[in-house]
C-alpha positions as CSV (number, residue, x, y, z in Angstrom):
1,M,-19.2,-8.1,34.7
2,A,-18.2,-11.7,34.7
3,L,-17.4,-13.7,31.6
4,D,-17.7,-17.4,31.9
5,P,-18.6,-18.9,28.5
6,D,-19.6,-22.6,28.3
7,E,-16.5,-23.8,26.4
8,D,-18.2,-27.2,25.9
9,A,-20.5,-25.4,23.4
10,L,-17.6,-24.2,21.3
11,G,-16.6,-26.0,18.1
12,A,-13.1,-27.1,17.1
13,D,-10.4,-24.5,17.6
14,A,-9.8,-22.8,14.2
15,L,-6.0,-22.8,14.7
16,S,-5.8,-26.5,15.1
17,L,-8.7,-27.5,12.8
18,T,-8.4,-30.8,11.0
19,A,-10.0,-31.8,7.7
20,D,-12.4,-34.1,9.5
21,E,-13.4,-31.3,11.9
22,L,-14.0,-28.9,9.0
23,D,-16.0,-31.5,7.2
24,R,-18.2,-31.9,10.3
25,A,-18.5,-28.1,10.7
26,L,-19.7,-27.7,7.1
27,G,-21.6,-30.9,6.8
28,S,-24.2,-31.0,4.0
29,S,-25.5,-27.6,5.0
30,R,-27.2,-25.2,2.5
31,A,-26.3,-22.3,4.8
32,P,-23.8,-19.8,3.3
33,L,-20.2,-20.9,3.8
34,K,-19.3,-17.7,5.6
35,A,-22.2,-18.2,8.1
36,R,-20.9,-21.7,8.9
37,L,-17.4,-20.4,9.6
38,L,-18.8,-17.7,11.9
39,D,-20.8,-20.2,13.9
40,Q,-18.6,-20.5,17.0
41,G,-20.4,-23.8,17.9
42,R,-18.9,-25.3,14.7
43,V,-15.5,-23.6,14.5
44,A,-14.3,-21.5,17.4
45,G,-12.1,-18.4,16.7
46,I,-13.2,-17.1,13.3
47,G,-14.7,-13.6,13.3
48,N,-16.2,-11.5,10.5
49,L,-13.0,-10.0,9.2
50,L,-11.1,-13.2,9.4
51,A,-13.8,-15.1,7.5
52,D,-13.7,-12.6,4.7
53,E,-9.9,-12.8,4.4
54,I,-9.9,-16.7,4.7
55,L,-12.5,-17.0,1.9
56,W,-10.8,-14.4,-0.3
57,R,-7.5,-16.2,0.0
58,A,-9.1,-19.6,-0.6
59,G,-11.0,-18.2,-3.7
60,L,-14.4,-19.2,-2.3
61,D,-17.6,-17.2,-2.5
62,P,-19.0,-16.5,1.0
63,T,-22.6,-17.2,-0.2
64,R,-21.9,-20.7,-1.5
65,P,-23.7,-23.4,0.3
66,A,-21.3,-24.8,2.9
67,G,-22.0,-28.4,1.9
68,D,-21.2,-27.8,-1.8
69,I,-17.5,-27.4,-1.7
70,D,-15.4,-30.3,-3.1
71,L,-12.3,-31.9,-1.5
72,G,-9.9,-29.6,-3.3
73,E,-11.8,-26.5,-2.2
74,R,-12.0,-28.0,1.4
75,D,-8.2,-28.4,1.4
76,A,-7.7,-24.9,0.2
77,L,-10.1,-23.6,2.8
78,L,-8.3,-25.5,5.6
79,A,-4.9,-24.2,4.5
80,S,-6.3,-20.7,4.2
81,I,-7.7,-20.8,7.8
82,A,-4.3,-21.7,9.2
83,E,-2.4,-19.2,7.0
84,V,-4.7,-16.3,7.8
85,L,-4.8,-16.9,11.5
86,R,-1.0,-17.0,11.7
87,D,-0.4,-14.2,9.2
88,L,-2.8,-11.7,10.7
89,D,-1.8,-12.5,14.2
90,A,1.8,-11.7,13.3
91,R,0.6,-8.5,11.6
92,G,-1.3,-7.3,14.6
93,G,-4.9,-8.4,14.1
94,S,-7.8,-9.2,11.8
95,H,-8.0,-5.6,10.6
96,T,-4.6,-6.0,8.9
97,G,-5.7,-8.4,6.2
98,D,-5.1,-7.7,2.5
99,L,-8.8,-7.7,1.6
100,R,-9.7,-5.4,4.5
101,Q,-7.0,-2.9,3.6
102,A,-8.1,-2.9,-0.1
103,A,-11.8,-2.5,0.8
104,A,-10.9,0.5,3.0
105,L,-8.4,2.0,0.5
106,D,-9.8,1.8,-3.1
107,G,-12.3,-1.0,-3.2
108,L,-10.3,-3.1,-5.7
109,C,-9.3,-6.7,-5.3
110,P,-5.5,-6.9,-4.6
111,R,-5.3,-10.1,-6.5
112,D,-6.9,-9.2,-9.8
113,G,-8.0,-5.5,-9.6
114,A,-11.7,-6.2,-9.9
115,P,-14.1,-4.0,-7.9
116,L,-14.9,-5.7,-4.6
117,E,-18.5,-6.5,-3.7
118,R,-20.0,-5.4,-0.4
119,R,-22.9,-7.6,0.7
120,Q,-24.7,-9.0,3.7
121,V,-24.1,-12.7,4.5
122,G,-25.4,-14.2,7.7
123,G,-26.3,-10.7,8.9
124,R,-22.7,-9.5,8.6
125,T,-21.1,-7.1,6.2
126,T,-19.0,-9.1,3.7
127,W,-16.4,-8.1,1.2
128,S,-15.5,-10.4,-1.7
129,C,-14.2,-10.5,-5.2
130,P,-16.7,-11.5,-7.9
131,V,-13.9,-12.5,-10.3
132,H,-11.9,-15.1,-8.4
133,Q,-14.1,-16.1,-5.5
134,R,-16.4,-18.8,-6.8
């Protein structure tokens, strides 16, 4: 098997993402925020578990329309992307996130103790907190 992806088709690298690049990736889209983050043609390097952790830490609901976040939320999202990528890399991978561990352990949000929601967003299993993710 040979892997030779067309790297020109990839979006901005998530680890070095700028505010302008994130704005372009989200645009004025009505698509769910999580689906836009998972679109490798918009932002390269964010997978399903990373997206859940990023949005959980940023306090953003994965089903919100991507184009509806304000500048403060955008800045929180941008900071969360960098934080999560560095943090989970140091821990050993995307499966080591706080949200993922809580979902597997007791299903309660580590931040506020609320029962976590399990839904489908963009065809992917999604865990989120209905209390602090808005």
